[in-house]
C-alpha positions, 0 to 999 in steps of 0.5 A, spaced: 431 156 278 424 158 279 420 155 284 414 151 279 420 147 276 420 144 283 413 142 283 414 141 275 420 138 272 421 139 266 421 131 264 413 131 266 412 137 263 414 134 256 410 128 258 403 132 259 405 135 253 406 128 249 400 126 252 396 131 249 398 132 243 397 125 243 390 125 247 388 131 240 391 126 234 386 121 237 380 127 237 381 127 231 378 122 226 372 124 231 371 132 229 372 129 221 366 125 223 361 130 226 365 134 221 363 131 214 356 129 218 355 137 216 357 137 209 354 137 204 356 132 199 358 136 194 364 139 198 365 132 200 367 131 193 370 136 191 374 137 197 374 132 203 373 131 210 375 137 213 376 139 220 370 145 219 365 144 213 365 150 208 358 150 208 355 146 215 347 143 214 343 138 218 340 135 211 343 128 214 341 129 220 333 131 217 334 125 213 335 120 219 329 123 222 324 124 217 321 118 221 323 120 228 317 116 231 320 110 229 328 112 230 325 114 238 321 107 238 328 103 235 332 107 240 329 105 246 329 098 243 336 099 242 335 100 250 332 095 253 335 090 249 342 091 251 340 093 259 338 087 259 341 082 254 348 085 258 345 083 265 343 076 263 350 075 260 353 077 264 349 073 270 350 067 266 357 066 264 359 069 269 356 062 273 360 058 268 366 061 268 366 060 277 363 052 275 369 052 270 373 055 275 371 050 281 377 046 282 371 041 285 367 041 281 368 033 277 366 035 269 369 043 269 373 040 265 368 036 261 364 043 261 371 048 258 372 043 253 364 044 251 365 051 252 371 050 248 369 047 242 363 054 241 370 057 239 373 052 234 366 049 230 359 052 228 353 049 226 352 054 220 347 059 220 341 054 216 341 050 223 342 055 228 335 059 225 331 053 225 333 052 232 331 060 233 325 060 229 322 053 230 323 050 236 325 056 241 319 060 237 324 067 237 321 070 231 319 077 232 320 077 240 324 082 243 328 076 246 331 074 239 335 080 240 338 078 247 338 070 248 343 068 242 348 072 244 347 070 251 353 066 252 360 066 249 366 060 249 370 067 248 368 070 255 366 064 260 373 062 258 376 071 261 372 069 267 374 062 268 382 065 268 381 071 272 377 067 278 382 061 277 387 067 279 384 066 286 386 063 292 384 057 293 384 058 301 378 063 300 374 058 298 376 053 303 377 058 308 369 061 306 367 054 307 369 052 314 365 058 316 358 056 314 358 060 307 354 057 302 355 055 296 351 062 292 352 066 298 362 065 297 359 067 289 355 072 291 359 076 296 366 074 296 367 072 288 363 078 287 366 084 289 373 080 287 371 079 279 370 086 278 374 088 274 372 082 269 366 083 270 367 090 267 370 088 261 365 083 259 360 087 261 364 093 256 364 087 250 358 084 252 354 092 252 358 093 244 356 087 242 348 088 244 349 095 242 351 095 235 348 089 232 343 090 227 344 082 224 339 079 229 334 084 227 335 082 220 335 075 221 328 074 225 324 081 228 319 083 221 314 088 226 318 094 225 315 095 234 321 091 235 327 093 230 333 095 233 336 102 231 342 099 228 337 096 222 333 101 222 340 106 221 342 101 216 336 100 212 336 109 210 343 109 209 341 102 204 335 107 201 339 113 201 345 109 197 340 106 192 337 113 191 344 115 189 346 111 185 339 107 181 337 113 178 336 113 170 331 119 170 334 126 170 329 127 175 332 123 180 339 124 178 337 131 179 335 129 186 341 124 187 346 128 187 344 133 192 343 127 197 347 126 202 350 120 203 356 120 205 354 125 211 347 120 213 354 114 214 357 120 219 351 123 222 348 116 222 356 113 226 353 119 231 346 117 233 350 111 234 355 112 239 353 117 244 351 111 250 358 108 249 362 113 249 358 116 256 358 109 259 367 108 257 370 112 261 365 109 268 369 102 266 376 105 263 379 103 270 377 095 270 378 094 263 385 094 263 385 090 270 381 086 268 384 084 261 391 083 264 388 078 270 384 075 266 389 072 260 394 070 266 394 062 264 390 058 268 
């Protein structure tokens, strides 16, 4: 028998081949999105989405970057909001989850019930808008894209359940050694909570990066609008030009506008940072979900 078979058994080779094929199939939708963004509108309607564009064109990207200065400003705003919002949200949710997990806290059950109620009920869109605008004065402010989504009950319970799996003896021994509550939290508990923090951080970062609703509700200044809202406006305008042409000139123009290609190009533009971030957090992702999901 050849020597390489001892190092690579047949079962391992089969597993690697199956995993490779599965990975390739997972990449196919992304490849088709890239191909669709480079295809002409007529090719998409005639042949559908293909792995390789028949007549490659950058018209969709040219249309998106007509106002390149506005796109880059919106990109910078989305990055700032995502980074600042994720860090602040992690801090707030971690402190809240830690308080709910501590058995020595007198009103932790009431706090848990309060967090649970936010998952079951909400005050409605109009009261929420009035509070944000008239009381918190978040209109046309960068904080309008951060503060409304800062704390969420799901993340509080995810962190709480993870921390409740830590033995209580660890807290007691740290207290005996003279550790203060802040030192216990940031020097002992925080390193142990890296999996759940990475998991929650990925969820929160995705929410901030993909959010356009808060910008639509609170931001009128175009310099403060996030990338997703700008791209949504561009896609809506392209669809409007394509579907509302009554005159012959408008119909000819709309036939040339790559509305489907613009949607695919928008996906490519917005997905980049998240695709680059996920591999660094993936090793914590499954562990954080599994341990955080233990009933406590």
